[in-house]
C-alpha positions in Angstrom: -0.2 0.0 0.0 1.4 3.4 -1.1 2.6 5.6 1.9 2.5 2.8 4.5 4.9 0.0 5.6 4.4 -3.0 7.7 7.2 -4.6 9.9 6.4 -8.2 11.2 4.8 -8.0 14.7 4.4 -4.1 14.3 1.1 -2.2 13.7 0.9 -0.8 10.3 1.4 3.0 10.0 -0.3 5.2 7.4 1.1 8.5 6.2 -1.1 10.8 4.5 -0.5 14.1 3.0 -2.5 17.2 4.6 -5.2 18.1 2.4 -4.7 21.1 0.2 -6.3 24.3 1.1 -9.2 25.3 -1.1 -9.3 28.7 0.0 -6.6 31.2 -1.6 -4.2 32.8 0.8 -4.0 36.5 1.2 -1.0 38.7 1.9 -1.9 40.3 5.5 -0.2 43.5 4.8 1.9 45.1 1.9 1.6 48.8 2.8 4.7 50.7 1.4 6.9 52.6 3.8 7.7 56.2 2.5 11.5 57.2 3.4 10.7 60.6 4.4 8.6 61.8 7.3 4.9 62.6 7.4 4.4 66.3 8.2 1.0 67.9 9.5 -2.4 66.9 8.5 -3.6 66.3 12.2 -7.1 67.2 11.6 -7.2 65.6 8.0 -5.9 62.2 9.8 -8.3 62.1 12.4 -11.2 63.2 10.2 -10.5 60.5 7.7 -10.0 57.9 10.6 -13.5 58.9 12.0 -15.0 58.5 8.6 -13.7 55.0 8.1 -15.1 54.1 11.2 -18.7 54.5 10.1 -18.4 54.2 6.5 -17.2 51.5 4.4 -16.1 53.4 1.2 -14.1 56.7 1.7 -12.6 58.5 -1.1 -10.0 61.1 -0.7 -10.4 63.8 -3.6 -8.2 66.7 -4.4 -5.8 68.1 -7.1 -2.8 66.4 -8.2 0.1 67.0 -5.8 -2.2 67.7 -2.8 -1.0 64.4 -0.9 -4.1 62.2 -1.1 -1.8 59.0 -1.5 0.4 60.0 1.6 -2.6 60.6 3.6 -4.1 57.4 2.8 -1.0 55.6 3.6 -0.7 57.2 7.0 -4.3 56.4 7.9 -3.8 52.7 6.6 -0.7 52.3 8.6 -2.2 53.6 11.8 -5.4 51.4 11.3 -3.4 48.4 10.5 -3.9 46.7 13.9 -7.7 47.1 13.4 -7.6 44.9 10.2 -5.6 41.9 11.3 -6.7 39.8 8.3 -5.4 42.5 6.0 -4.6 46.1 4.9 -3.8 46.0 1.2 -2.4 48.6 -0.9 -3.3 48.5 -4.7 -1.7 51.0 -6.8 -3.6 51.7 -10.1 -1.9 54.4 -11.9 -0.4 52.2 -14.4 -3.6 50.8 -15.6 -5.5 52.0 -18.6 -8.0 49.2 -19.0 -10.9 49.5 -16.4 -11.5 45.6 -16.8 -8.1 45.0 -15.1 -8.9 46.7 -11.9 -10.0 42.9 -10.3 -6.7 41.7 -11.3 -4.6 44.5 -9.7 -6.7 44.0 -6.6 -6.1 40.2 -6.7 -2.5 40.7 -7.3 -2.0 43.0 -4.5 -3.8 40.2 -2.2 -1.9 37.5 -3.5 -4.7 35.9 -4.9 -4.8 34.0 -8.2 -7.8 33.1 -10.4 -9.3 29.5 -9.7 -10.0 27.3 -12.6 -13.6 26.8 -11.7 -14.7 30.4 -11.0 -14.0 33.8 -12.2 -11.6 36.2 -10.7 -14.4 38.4 -9.2 -15.7 35.3 -7.5 -12.6 34.4 -6.2 -12.3 37.7 -4.9 -15.7 37.9 -3.3 -15.4 34.2 -1.9 -11.8 35.0 -0.4 -13.1 38.5 1.3 -16.7 37.5 2.1 -15.8 36.7 5.8 -12.7 38.6 6.2 -11.9 41.9 7.9 -9.9 43.9 5.2 -9.1 47.4 4.3 -8.2 48.1 0.7 -6.3 51.1 -0.2 -6.9 51.9 -3.9 -4.6 54.4 -5.2 -5.1 56.8 -8.2 -8.5 55.6 -9.6 -8.7 58.5 -11.9 -8.1 56.5 -15.3 -10.0 53.4 -14.3 -12.8 54.9 -12.3 -15.3 52.6 -14.2 -13.5 49.4 -13.2 -13.2 50.7 -9.6 -16.9 51.5 -9.3 -17.9 48.1 -10.6 -15.5 46.4 -8.3 -16.5 48.4 -5.0 -20.1 47.7 -5.7 -19.4 44.0 -5.8 -17.3 43.7 -2.8 -19.1 46.1 -0.7 -22.4 44.0 -1.5 -20.7 40.5 -1.0 -18.4 41.3 1.6 -19.7 43.1 4.9 -16.2 43.6 6.7 -14.3 44.8 3.8 -13.5 48.6 3.6 -12.2 50.9 1.0 -10.0 53.8 1.1 -9.5 55.4 -2.3 -7.7 58.4 -3.8 -9.2 59.9 -6.8 -9.6 63.5 -8.3 -13.3 63.0 -8.2 -15.9 60.7 -6.8 -16.2 57.1 -7.9 -19.9 57.4 -7.7 -20.8 54.3 -5.7 -23.6 54.2 -3.5 -22.6 54.9 0.1 -19.4 56.4 -0.8 -18.3 59.3 1.5 -15.9 61.9 -0.1 -13.0 63.8 2.0 -11.7 66.8 0.1 -7.8 67.1 1.0 -7.0 70.5 1.7 -3.6 72.1 0.7 -1.0 72.6 3.7 -1.6 75.8 5.6 0.5 78.8 5.2 0.4 82.4 6.5 -2.0 84.5 4.5 -0.7 87.7 6.2 2.9 89.1 5.7 5.0 88.2 8.7 5.1 91.6 9.8 1.4 91.6 10.6 1.3 88.5 12.7 3.3 90.0 15.5 5.6 87.3 15.9 8.8 88.2 17.7 10.6 85.4 15.9 9.3 85.3 12.5 11.0 81.7 11.8 9.4 80.4 14.9 6.0 81.5 14.1 6.3 80.5 10.5 6.8 76.8 11.6 3.3 76.8 13.0 2.2 76.2 9.6 2.5 73.0 7.8 3.7 74.1 4.3 6.9 76.2 5.8 7.5 73.0 8.2 7.6 70.8 5.0 9.8 73.2 3.1 12.2 73.1 6.1 12.2 69.2 6.5 12.8 68.5 2.7 15.3 71.4 2.3 17.3 69.7 5.2 17.3 66.4 3.4 19.3 68.2 0.7 21.2 70.5 2.7 22.1 69.0 5.9 21.3 71.4 9.0 19.1 73.6 7.2 17.0 75.7 9.2 14.8 78.8 8.3 16.5 81.7 9.8 14.4 85.0 10.8 15.8 86.8 7.8 14.7 83.9 5.7 11.1 83.8 7.1 9.4 86.2 4.9 10.8 84.6 1.7 9.9 81.2 2.5 6.2 82.4 3.5 5.9 83.9 0.1 7.2 80.8 -1.5 4.6 79.0 0.2 1.7 81.4 -0.6 2.7 81.7 -4.1 2.5 77.9 -4.4 -0.8 77.8 -2.6 0.3 75.2 0.0 0.4 72.2 -2.3 2.7 69.8 -0.8 4.6 68.5 -3.9 5.1 72.1 -5.2 6.6 73.0 -1.7 8.8 69.8 -1.8 10.0 70.9 -5.3 10.6 74.5 -4.1 12.9 73.3 -1.0 15.1 71.3 -3.7 16.8 74.8 -4.3 17.9 75.2 -0.9 21.4 74.1 -1.9 21.5 76.7 -4.4 21.2 79.7 -2.1 19.0 81.4 0.7 15.4 81.1 0.0 15.0 85.0 -0.6 16.8 84.6 -3.8 14.3 81.8 -4.8 10.9 83.5 -4.4 8.8 82.5 -7.2 6.7 85.1 -9.5 3.0 85.0 -9.2 2.1 83.4 -12.2 1.4 79.6 -13.6 1.9 78.3 -17.0 -0.5 75.8 -18.7 0.8 72.4 -19.1 0.6 70.8 -22.7 0.0 67.1 -22.6 1.6 64.7 -25.0 -0.8 62.4 -26.6 1.4 59.3 -26.4 1.9 59.7 -22.5 1.0 56.5 -20.6 -0.9 56.9 -17.4 1.8 57.0 -14.9 3.7 59.8 -17.2 0.6 61.5 -17.5 -0.3 61.3 -13.7 3.3 62.8 -13.1 2.4 65.3 -16.1 -0.7 66.3 -14.3 1.1 66.8 -10.9 3.5 69.1 -12.6 0.6 70.9 -14.1 -0.9 71.1 -10.6 2.2 73.2 -9.4 2.1 75.1 -12.6 4.5 74.2 -15.2 5.4 71.9 -18.1 8.0 69.1 -18.5 11.7 69.7 -18.1 14.9 67.6 -18.7 16.4 68.7 -15.4 13.4 67.1 -13.7 11.4 69.8 -11.9 8.2 71.4 -13.5 9.1 74.2 -15.5 6.8 76.7 -13.9 8.5 75.8 -10.3 11.9 76.1 -11.8 10.8 79.4 -13.3 9.5 80.6 -10.1 12.3 79.3 -8.0 15.0 81.1 -10.3 17.9 79.8 -12.4 20.0 76.6 -11.4 17.1 75.3 -9.2 16.7 71.7 -9.3 13.6 69.4 -8.5 13.6 66.9 -5.4 11.2 64.3 -4.3 9.5 62.4 -7.0 10.6 64.3 -9.9 14.1 64.3 -9.1 14.1 60.5 -8.7 12.2 59.6 -12.1 14.3 58.7 -14.8 11.8 57.5 -17.5 9.1 60.2 -18.5 7.3 61.0 -21.5 8.3 63.7 -23.8 6.1 66.7 -23.4 6.0 69.5 -26.3 7.2 72.9 -25.1 4.6 75.5 -24.6 4.1 78.3 -26.9 5.9 80.9 -25.1 9.4 79.5 -26.1 11.8 76.7 -24.6 12.2 76.1 -21.0 15.9 76.1 -19.9 
């Protein structure tokens, strides 16, 4: 008999293989861990946590570069202990076909399509009794697919919650929207605030704190000095407190004091290249949000112009190597 052997005078022992699990195994947590620090957002952080406590689909909305993804990750990280069966991050920026959304979600969960059922059925069966938080990032270009899958999962999986990021609503019944605001910055001139130490008073606002933090990553020991405070405040106002734009501005810290990089108050229209893929298009739209077009040096042109000659990008744009070619604006080359 296979799997058994009997010795004379000894009882027969049968060796059996454990049954294969019919239930696909999921990854418990795949959240990416940003390398830089999380700045501000105390009120927004608490607000989104509160919404997720009482709603099953929360969508963070706002302009490109406003910080939707970073806020979603921070909230998901904080709530991970409340979802022991899984907190799953699903990046969607590379997708062009809405029909591929279920595949992207299944892949992020570590699930494979079963031979006797559809991928949607595999997802709903696997999540039906599990307490899971799904973080869907950049739903904009596949909103139709996200909408269909959200309706299916929320209907069949009572313990599943979804935290999505998108510039607009997914238009799903029961969805709750949270508009992510810009970072705070001083509206009035520092001389009007009555602060004895203008630099200290400036750091009570999120945008200047972000500027100092990111500039310090490029220029060790960087700190906003009292005589630089007005210039930094003006930079943050001109950039409307958009976190990505402030990070890019901070990339010029090693090129001189902030007073030499105060941006002029104008913006430029981004010209989209028709062949740009979704991830490139998303980066280009982020550049448009901070007021510029593509630039070979890596920073949005509008930001480079507003920062002054010789400034360089940082963060996302400084690290990107492959990017779509973008036509120059009608008012001439950007160098």
